[in-house]
LOVEX-112406 format. One record per residue (C-alpha): x, y, z; residue in three letters. Coordinates in pm, whole numbers, padded with zeros to 5 digits, always signed. Last residue first. Example, Ala and Ser with C-alpha at 12.3 -4.5 7.8 and 13.67 -1.06 7.14 Angstrom:
<rs>
+01367-00106+00714SER+01230-00450+00780ALA
</rs>
This chain:
<rs>
+02087-00807-02781PRO+01785-00584-02695ARG+01700-00614-02326THR+01715-00234-02248ALA+01554-00128-02570THR+01262-00370-02519ALA+01237-00268-02149LEU+01219+00095-02257GLU+00912+00020-02495ALA+00747-00161-02213LEU+00793+00149-01994GLU+00610+00353-02256ARG+00318+00109-02242GLU+00315+00128-01867TRP+00316+00510-01880LEU+00022+00499-02115HIS-00165+00270-01882PRO-00068+00452-01551LEU-00210+00807-01631ASP-00573+00694-01562CYS-00462+00670-01195VAL-00484+01051-01192HIS-00858+01022-01192GLN-00851+00907-00829HIS-01206+01042-00745ARG-01360+00753-00947ALA-01227+00471-00737ARG-00956+00285-00916ALA-00924+00045-01215THR-00641-00050-01438VAL-00630-00230-01773SER-00341-00356-01975PHE-00458-00540-02291ALA-00218-00784-02459ALA-00312-00850-02830ARG-00221-01126-03083THR-00486-01365-02965GLY-00596-01294-02613TYR-00376-01186-02315LEU-00525-00968-02037PHE-00296-00774-01817LEU-00490-00676-01492VAL-00460-00388-01263SER-00602-00279-00926SER-00563+00064-00780PHE-00540+00240-00444LEU-00569-00075-00242HIS-00757-00034+00079GLY-00992-00335+00051GLY-01074-00468-00294LEU-01096-00331-00644LEU-01186-00585-00898PRO-01021-00557-01247PRO-01221-00547-01564LEU-01023-00741-01826ALA-00975-00645-02191LEU-01075-00808-02505GLY-00998-00822-02882ALA-01117-00979-03206THR-01391-01216-03075VAL-01529-01387-03375PRO-01901-01373-03486ALA-02004-01731-03569GLY-02289-01741-03327GLY-02056-01613-03052VAL-01683-01658-03096ALA-01362-01729-02908LEU-01037-01889-03004PRO-00901-02063-02691THR-00578-01920-02552HIS-00740-01698-02283VAL-00475-01537-02051GLY-00496-01348-01725LEU-00225-01161-01546LEU-00299-00987-01215THR-00149-00692-01034ALA-00282-00548-00704SER-00244-00216-00543GLY-00050+00001-00296LEU+00024-00280-00053ALA+00025-00372+00303ASP-00052-00048+00474GLU-00335+00009+00236PRO-00501-00301+00363SER-00605-00597+00136LEU-00332-00845+00254SER-00404-00757+00622ILE-00778-00831+00574SER-00709-01173+00419PHE-00463-01257+00695ASN-00705-01173+00974LYS-01016-01337+00793TRP-00815-01661+00737PHE-00684-01657+01096LEU-01039-01621+01225HIS-01184-01881+00996HIS-00943-02153+01092PRO-00673-02243+00827MET-00668-02601+00705ASN-00720-02566+00333ASP-00531-02233+00333MET-00222-02389+00489VAL-00204-02678+00248LYS-00265-02479-00049ARG-00003-02233+00039THR+00264-02487+00078ARG+00193-02653-00249ASP+00176-02322-00439ARG+00484-02147-00306PRO+00558-01949-00627TRP+00939-01970-00669ASN+01144-01770-00903GLY+00921-01465-00877THR+01138-01236-00648GLN+01462-01241-00838GLU+01278-01199-01157VAL+01134-00872-01043ILE+01481-00743-00953ARG+01612-00839-01304ALA+01322-00641-01464LEU+01406-00332-01263ARG+01761-00373-01359ARG+01672-00372-01723GLY+01444-00065-01696ALA+01733+00137-01534GLY+01679+00393-01250ARG+01594+00155-00969GLU+01386+00323-00694GLU+01070+00188-00841VAL+01173-00166-00746PRO+00833-00331-00723LEU+00814-00531-00416LEU+00596-00842-00457ILE+00358-00973-00199ARG+00218-01313-00329MET-00157-01349-00300LEU-00260-01712-00318GLY-00541-01848-00524CYS-00840-02084-00526ARG-01144-01889-00529ASN-01485-02003-00634GLY-01596-02221-00920ARG-01501-02283-01286ASP-01176-02491-01248GLN-01298-02758-01011ARG-00986-02939-00894ASP-00846-03235-01072GLN-00581-03034-01273ARG-00469-02864-00946LEU-00580-02519-00866ARG-00348-02282-00666LEU-00345-01997-00912ASN-00131-01699-00834PHE-00244-01343-00728PRO+00006-01051-00717VAL-00014-00803-00431ARG+00175-00492-00471VAL+00450-00336-00259PRO+00648-00029-00370VAL+01027-00041-00349PRO+01194+00271-00183GLN+01337+00599-00306ASP+01058+00685-00549ARG+00803+00844-00307GLU+00994+01181-00290ALA+00968+01223-00664ARG+00585+01195-00662PRO+00467+00859-00817LEU+00381+00827-01186TRP+00725+00795-01351ALA+00840+00531-01099ARG+00493+00372-01104LEU+00525+00328-01479ALA+00866+00162-01433GLY+00735-00076-01175ALA+00433-00162-01389LEU+00674-00230-01672ALA+00868-00465-01435ALA+00534-00637-01342LEU+00428-00707-01694TYR+00777-00824-01780ILE+00773-01067-01481ASP+00431-01194-01591ASN+00546-01257-01946LEU+00828-01455-01808SER+01198-01336-01815ALA+01460-01515-02017GLY+01581-01178-02133SER+01589-01169-02507ALA+01312-01428-02552ARG+01097-01250-02288SER+01151-00919-02431ILE+01042-01048-02779SER+00739-01209-02603ARG+00624-00885-02446LEU+00611-00698-02774ALA+00483-01001-02943GLU+00160-00970-02733VAL+00092-00658-02937PRO-00006-00365-02729VAL-00332-00233-02578ASP-00354+00037-02311ALA-00648+00083-02072THR-00816+00304-01819ALA-01125+00224-01608LEU-01278+00443-01342LEU-01489+00289-01080ARG-01843+00401-00991SER-02020+00353-00651GLN-02072+00733-00602LYS-02185+00768-00952ARG-02514+00570-00881PRO-02534+00250-01084PRO-02557+00248-01464ALA-02875+00066-01590THR-02921-00301-01666ALA-03247-00347-01476TRP-03472-00229-01755GLN-03367-00491-01990ARG-03451-00756-01719ASP-03813-00676-01755ALA-03811-00780-02124ALA-03754-01150-02027LYS-03582-01310-02321PHE-03734-01613-02498SER-03505-01877-02632GLU-03290-01834-02938ALA-03239-02124-03180CYS-02932-02284-03350ALA-02741-02361-03031PRO-02362-02312-03059GLY-02116-02528-03248PRO-01792-02589-03057VAL-01461-02465-03208ARG-01536-02097-03128ALA-01536-02168-02763ASP-01759-01892-02614PHE-01889-02053-02307LEU-01600-02282-02230ARG-01327-02032-02271SER-01542-01764-02104ILE-01564-01986-01798THR-01195-02075-01783HIS-01096-01709-01791ALA-01351-01627-01510VAL-01224-01924-01302ALA-00861-01805-01335ALA-00967-01454-01233GLY-01140-01559-00914ASP-01504-01674-00910GLN-01811-01681-00685ALA-01682-01468-00399ALA-01527-01239-00665HIS-01869-01154-00804HIS-01893-01233-01172ALA-01878-01031-01501ARG-01903-01131-01866TYR-01910-00852-02104ALA-01994-00852-02470LEU-01909-00552-02694LEU-02040-00507-03059TYR-01905-00478-03404ALA-02036-00446-03763ASP-02268-00155-03709ASP-02017+00075-03547ARG-01976+00236-03203GLY-01919-00078-03006ALA-02281-00143-02898ASP-02357-00321-02579ALA-02453-00674-02455LEU-02406-00776-02092TRP-02362-01111-01930LEU-02411-01173-01567GLY-02271-01347-01257TRP-02360-01403-00889ARG-02599-01693-00902PRO-02935-01564-00772ARG-03053-01325-00498ASP-02735-01135-00487ASP-02786-00907-00783ARG-02487-00782-00974LEU-02455-00413-01041PRO-02307-00259-01362GLN-01988-00059-01303ASN-01767-00243-01548ALA-02011-00219-01805LEU-02000+00158-01794VAL-01618+00153-01810GLU-01634-00088-02116ALA-01888+00138-02280GLY-01656+00445-02227ARG-01387+00260-02395LEU-01605+00128-02676PRO-01783+00474-02756ASP-02150+00410-02840THR-02324+00395-02508VAL-02701+00433-02516GLY-02812+00077-02464ASP-02696-00184-02224LEU-02871-00519-02291VAL-02873-00789-02016HIS-02845-01159-01986VAL-02855-01317-01621HIS-03234-01358-01610SER-03215-01538-01940ALA-03018-01825-01782ALA-03307-01918-01573ASP-03225-02121-01256PHE-03548-02231-01074GLY-03372-02297-00744ASP-02995-02238-00764ALA-02793-02550-00714PRO-02598-02513-00368ARG-02251-02397-00283TRP-02236-02339+00093ARG-02246-02044+00324GLU-02188-02131+00695GLU-01968-01841+00790ARG-02260-01598+00758VAL-02588-01794+00710PRO-02656-01947+00370GLY-02573-01881+00012ASP-02317-01944-00271LEU-02542-02014-00566HIS-02495-02267-00850GLU-02636-02244-01204ALA-02333-02065-01358LEU-02117-02282-01154VAL-02202-02576-01374PRO-01953-02451-01633VAL-01893-02749-01879GLN-02252-02899-01811GLU-02395-02548-01848LEU-02303-02520-02215ARG-02647-02538-02379ALA-02807-02320-02115THR-02536-02059-02159VAL-02596-02061-02536LEU-02964-02042-02503ALA-02927-01748-02283ALA-02686-01576-02537LEU-02941-01637-02819HIS-03224-01489-02605GLY-03021-01174-02579PRO-03050-01142-02954ALA-02705-01126-03122PRO-02519-00814-03209ARG-02413-00816-03579GLN-02056-00912-03648GLY-01693-00856-03528ARG-01674-00918-03155LEU-01514-00711-02876ARG-01492-00890-02540LEU-01520-00719-02194VAL-01383-00937-01912VAL-01477-00986-01557GLY-01428-00912-01181ILE-01674-00787-00931VAL-01600-00705-00569PHE-01555-00337-00608GLY-01562-00199-00251ASP-01869+00006-00140ASP-02044-00289+00009PRO-01774-00330+00280ARG-01917-00573+00537GLU-02111-00769+00296ARG-01814-00781+00049ALA-01588-00904+00330TRP-01831-01182+00424GLU-01839-01297+00055LEU-01470-01295+00033MET-01429-01487+00360VAL-01683-01744+00246ARG-01510-01787-00092ASP-01176-01838+00075GLN-01324-02091+00321ALA-01479-02287+00032LEU-01141-02343-00122GLY-01141-02726-00077LEU-01487-02838+00004GLU-01596-03068+00299GLY-01623-02787+00552ALA-01255-02710+00497ARG-01242-02409+00756SER-01199-02595+01079GLY-00874-02784+01001ALA-00665-02687+01295GLY-00431-02458+01464ALA-00280-02299+01160SER+00080-02232+01083GLN+00149-01899+00921VAL+00197-01890+00539PRO+00471-01770+00313ASP+00260-01753+00001GLY+00140-01404+00073ALA-00210-01522+00165LEU-00065-01687+00484ALA+00145-01402+00599ARG+00523-01361+00675THR+00618-01015+00587THR+00840-00840+00331PRO+00930-00487+00446VAL+00759-00216+00248ARG+00478-00144+00495ASN+00280+00133+00331VAL+00261+00430+00565GLY+00393+00671+00313GLN+00315+00544-00039THR+00153+00875-00127THR-00127+01003-00360VAL-00234+01354-00275PRO-00533+01385-00039LYS-00883+01382-00177THR-01175+01620-00187ASP-00994+01865-00420SER-00939+01594-00689ASN-00575+01488-00731VAL-00246+01653-00726THR+00093+01477-00756MET
</rs>
């Protein structure tokens, strides 16, 4: 497989394909003490993520969602008023993770102003290109690390709305929780719009190209996955991963299809009584995608064999008591190119969403890109649609082939599991 002239061909050589025993993989090492709790469950994971981001500023540490709405684009002040009205349900939006390295804590942000987090992105009319530009907008670190962006969708009766947050502030589950609370169509929004600072409009510009990430997507009916689930007994996540295995089999050079390919799959560790809106609370299971299997049905069966038990309780206990140096070591290993080719996340929002009466008609996730992974993918479920999105560094344009290969493999799975 060829890539840009300044890069080497894609290869899985050097990727350790033998399952390993690592804390973030859900098969944790034993810790020596409880030095990382600092009075807040999950804080150690947030600290490590923030420290990693400081040491590797060229990585893509921002995760988010782009929503497509039917209606007139609202004034930015309306979004600021909406955030202010719903802060009680998502208090993380007014909180800041800050302090000396390894001593950061969550604190209320001084002089929090929701308007300073709302931005308008003009000049982009193609929705897919708009989503990619939105994915590359910077987040400032002198305030709570999140933002809302308004952009056109190429037609007068639709617009795009992006919510994005730094991964040290929120993981995928927290992002899904936040947009469910902010844009819940069942809850009346504020009637008036507050003032909007014109200076912030000028800040929302695309970053330098050297820091950009590509974004490619495919959109299918959720029913396409559910019909396979009913026929096979596999979960939607299993089907997503099996289709990714098939896509990678078609995408990788022939010489790289003889062994399974490892990816990291996040799984939520939160309990019902935990904070749902803040920080990171996830394990990272290492799944071996069976790209060497010729049949789609067999690839699905091999995935199901691996996902029968997510070790949530065990992983929670170890992560809550792991010293910083072990946490850092295991985190670094799990994000290395020797450990996995990429990551694969499933997110779902089951709440009907709207802004000022304008309904959300579709959405897609903006995956983060951490460490040495070649790509990161997310399957985002909303309403009747499932959007597969993948990101990589801009020089790896060949990764853009994965979405249509994933969609094609989903059709093969439907055929293979049909009664």
